[in-house]
C-alpha positions in Angstrom: -65.3 -73.4 -83.6 -65.9 -69.7 -84.4 -66.2 -66.8 -82.0 -67.9 -63.5 -82.8 -67.6 -60.3 -80.8 -69.9 -57.3 -81.6 -69.1 -53.7 -80.7 -70.2 -50.2 -81.5 -73.7 -50.1 -80.0 -75.0 -47.2 -78.1 -77.6 -44.4 -77.7 -78.3 -42.0 -80.5 -81.1 -39.6 -81.4 -83.4 -40.0 -84.3 -81.5 -39.3 -87.5 -78.1 -40.1 -86.0 -75.6 -42.7 -87.1 -73.8 -45.7 -85.6 -71.3 -48.2 -87.0 -71.3 -51.8 -85.6 -68.4 -54.1 -85.9 -68.2 -57.9 -85.6 -64.8 -59.5 -85.2 -64.6 -63.2 -86.1 -61.9 -65.5 -84.8 -61.3 -69.3 -84.8 -61.9 -71.5 -87.8 -63.3 -69.0 -90.3 -61.7 -70.5 -93.4 -65.0 -71.8 -94.8 -67.3 -68.9 -94.3 -70.4 -68.7 -96.5 -71.8 -65.4 -95.3 -71.7 -62.9 -92.4 -74.7 -60.9 -91.4 -76.7 -58.9 -88.9 -79.9 -59.7 -87.1 -81.8 -57.7 -84.5 -84.3 -58.4 -81.7 -86.5 -56.0 -79.8 -88.2 -56.9 -76.5 -91.3 -59.1 -77.2 -90.4 -59.6 -80.8 -88.8 -62.4 -82.8 -85.2 -62.0 -84.0 -85.3 -60.5 -87.5 -82.9 -60.3 -90.5 -81.2 -57.0 -91.1 -78.4 -57.5 -93.7 -76.0 -60.1 -95.1 -72.8 -60.2 -97.1 -71.3 -63.1 -99.0 -67.8 -64.5 -98.3 -66.5 -62.7 -101.4 -67.9 -59.4 -100.2 -69.4 -58.8 -103.7 -73.0 -59.7 -102.8 -75.1 -58.0 -100.2 -78.8 -58.1 -99.3 -80.9 -56.0 -96.9 -84.2 -56.1 -95.2 -86.7 -53.7 -96.7 -86.9 -51.7 -93.5 -83.2 -50.7 -93.7 -82.6 -50.4 -97.4 -81.0 -47.0 -98.2 -80.0 -46.4 -94.6 -77.7 -49.3 -93.6 -74.6 -50.5 -95.4 -72.9 -53.8 -94.7 -69.2 -54.4 -95.5 -66.2 -56.5 -94.5 -62.5 -55.9 -94.2 -59.6 -57.1 -96.4 -58.9 -60.2 -94.3 -62.6 -61.2 -94.4 -62.6 -61.5 -90.6 -64.6 -58.5 -89.6 -68.0 -57.3 -90.8 -69.4 -53.8 -90.3 -72.9 -52.3 -90.3 -73.0 -48.6 -91.0 -76.3 -47.3 -89.8 -77.5 -43.9 -91.0 -80.7 -42.0 -90.4 -81.6 -44.1 -87.4 -85.2 -44.4 -86.3 -86.7 -45.4 -83.0 -87.9 -48.6 -84.7 -84.3 -49.6 -85.1 -83.9 -50.0 -81.3 -82.9 -53.6 -80.6 -80.1 -55.8 -79.7 -78.1 -56.4 -82.8 -76.5 -59.8 -83.3 -73.7 -60.8 -85.7 -74.1 -64.2 -87.5 -71.5 -66.2 -89.4 -72.6 -69.1 -91.6 -69.9 -71.7 -92.1 -69.8 -74.6 -94.5 -67.5 -76.7 -92.3 -69.1 -80.0 -91.3 -72.3 -78.9 -93.0 -73.9 -75.4 -92.8 -73.5 -74.1 -89.3 -74.5 -70.7 -87.8 -72.4 -69.0 -85.2 -73.7 -66.0 -83.2 -72.2 -63.2 -81.2 -73.4 -62.0 -77.8 -75.2 -58.9 -79.2 -74.8 -55.2 -78.8 -77.6 -52.8 -77.8 -78.7 -50.0 -80.1 -81.1 -47.5 -78.7 -82.6 -44.7 -80.8 -84.4 -41.9 -78.9 -87.1 -39.6 -80.3 
């Protein structure tokens, strides 16, 4: 099994910055990708950004391109989301996801961290 713990959420004003972290533990040896999703009240969970196991390939939702940067550490066990020029529309609970190839493709989710951007 894989466990994911997010941290770094908080309250910022429009135009501010936050960095989210997601620490993975457990059986992470066959990780395909790690990424971030977010969910605002009354809305479906939406994709934000993803990074491949190698760290060389990244992809972003159009809404965050040019403002957010996803990265991972040398051990490939922690993924980060650097969020710049935050907007009120970015307010949501942010969830970390790890996709594993062990026993078939399987997704693991963290508990989420709240990001609130005030006007």
